[in-house]
Phi, psi and omega in degrees: 000112179289162186240130175249129175244113178263124184241135168270142177305159181282186192287134170245170176299323181292315180294324178294330182267000180074029180257146177297134177228102181251256186241348186287342180224153182227068186283160174280175172293145170291166180304315179293332177291321177295320178295320179293322178298323177296319177294320178300318180302317179291322179296317180291327176298320177293318177302314184291335177296338180262356184245142172290131182207064175298330176238124184229130176237145177233114182246153181209148163299148179284357177300141184304319182298328177283319180296324179286338173279322182288329186301310179293333176296313179302315180298315181297331182264005178073026180256141174292147182300331179294346179284347179292124180271115180266135180216121183295343178291347178269005181297157180294162175306144173276108181284350181058232183292348179270358181297132179087354182265157170276170178300319181296320179291325176295318177299317181293324182284315186222072187301316182289315181294320180295320178297318178295320180294319179292328177288324180209080181289346178288319184264339186261130179273144167296153181298121182063023182225213186246162168259170173300323179297322177297317179296314181299320182303315182277320184289321181291338179294337173260326185287322182294314175296326177297316179296323177296320177296317179296321184293341182285341187206124182293346180266019177252143179218143176224135173249128180241120178259111185223219193231171183308301184290318180304311184291318181294322177298314183292318178298319178300316179295316181294327179279349179076024180271160176301130186295330180295345183261013187297330178280331183280325188268338189231144173241151175223101179280156175306129182068011173288149180222153179235143183239123184233132174267135184232142178139340176269194179294326179225153177298146176254112183272112183260331177217146171224120176056040178291145181267148174300146180289000000 
């Protein structure tokens, strides 16, 4: 049974302030985020010491905050930074006109649309942006083949450093929950990671949103 580790990038100033951070800006990790990413790298190194991983892949969204989270992971695992596979399909949801806003500011700007989005973020698009379904369409196109590759051999492992919506959508699908509930049922904290075993009839969820030690 191969192992998939889904990681959310570490803390940025926007995430610390509760602001939407999609594609319009590409900030670095905050100082505390860099420290947390270093702790995460050591935690994942410990996790992998307990897992068979003759074949190991490290994938990342090309967003700077994800690359800066993936870099110490690569170092801790003895991988060159150039080994990190970047794929734009792992980018965060496009918040459109809501990018940079807090939830309260989104409500004030578009009260009816925001209410509809909160009721069903999978089917409802952000203004001039994406819906959860849009994100799933592109992100699952890389995650599903990766999971099939993992399922072929128990000595395969992949770490994917992505974003809040990407990870929650994939976890919701793997758990078999209604996709419209992905924001209600799941949380993804900065530098939180989930560990899933693949290869049996159903995925084996070993960790969800675990914090670095």
